[in-house]
C-alpha positions in Angstrom: 68.5 95.4 -25.8 70.0 91.8 -26.9 72.7 90.5 -24.7 74.9 90.5 -27.7 74.6 94.2 -28.6 74.9 95.0 -25.3 78.1 93.6 -25.1 79.2 95.2 -28.5 78.1 98.4 -26.9 80.2 98.0 -23.8 83.3 96.8 -26.0 82.8 100.1 -28.0 82.7 102.4 -24.7 85.9 100.8 -23.5 87.8 100.9 -26.7 86.5 104.7 -27.2 87.9 105.7 -23.8 84.0 106.9 -23.1 82.9 104.3 -20.4 82.3 105.7 -17.3 85.2 104.8 -14.6 83.2 102.4 -12.3 82.0 100.4 -15.7 85.4 100.3 -17.0 86.6 99.0 -13.4 84.0 96.4 -13.7 84.8 95.5 -17.6 88.4 95.1 -17.1 87.8 92.6 -13.8 85.4 90.8 -16.3 88.4 90.7 -18.9 90.6 88.8 -16.4 88.2 86.0 -16.0 85.9 86.0 -19.3 87.6 84.6 -22.4 84.7 85.2 -24.8 84.6 88.7 -23.8 88.6 89.0 -24.3 87.8 87.7 -28.1 85.2 89.8 -28.5 87.4 92.8 -27.4 90.4 91.9 -29.6 87.8 91.2 -33.0 86.3 95.0 -32.4 89.6 96.1 -31.8 90.9 94.6 -35.0 87.8 95.4 -37.2 88.3 99.3 -36.1 91.9 99.2 -37.1 90.9 97.9 -40.4 88.0 100.3 -40.9 90.4 103.1 -40.0 93.2 101.9 -42.4 90.7 101.5 -45.6 89.7 104.8 -44.5 93.0 106.4 -44.4 93.7 104.6 -47.7 90.9 106.1 -49.3 91.7 109.7 -48.3 95.4 109.2 -49.4 94.0 107.9 -52.6 92.0 111.0 -52.9 94.9 113.3 -52.3 97.6 111.5 -54.4 96.9 111.7 -58.0 96.8 115.8 -57.2 99.8 116.0 -55.4 101.6 114.1 -58.0 100.6 115.8 -61.0 102.6 119.4 -58.9 105.7 117.3 -58.2 108.7 118.6 -60.2 106.8 122.1 -61.0 
């Protein structure tokens, strides 16, 4: 696997809370000294947040028109 993809996989595991405990300790240590890894983690975190918000907004918009028609009975 390419190093960039491996790094993204590690970041994903870390952010999802599915990283093994020993790997998490090593990853957290790397974060303290590797500004590139810190930036990649922040970027990935922001991307995940944006995607989740977009999905939530789409879900709200799907249900909003139906529930607005029932208001005021």
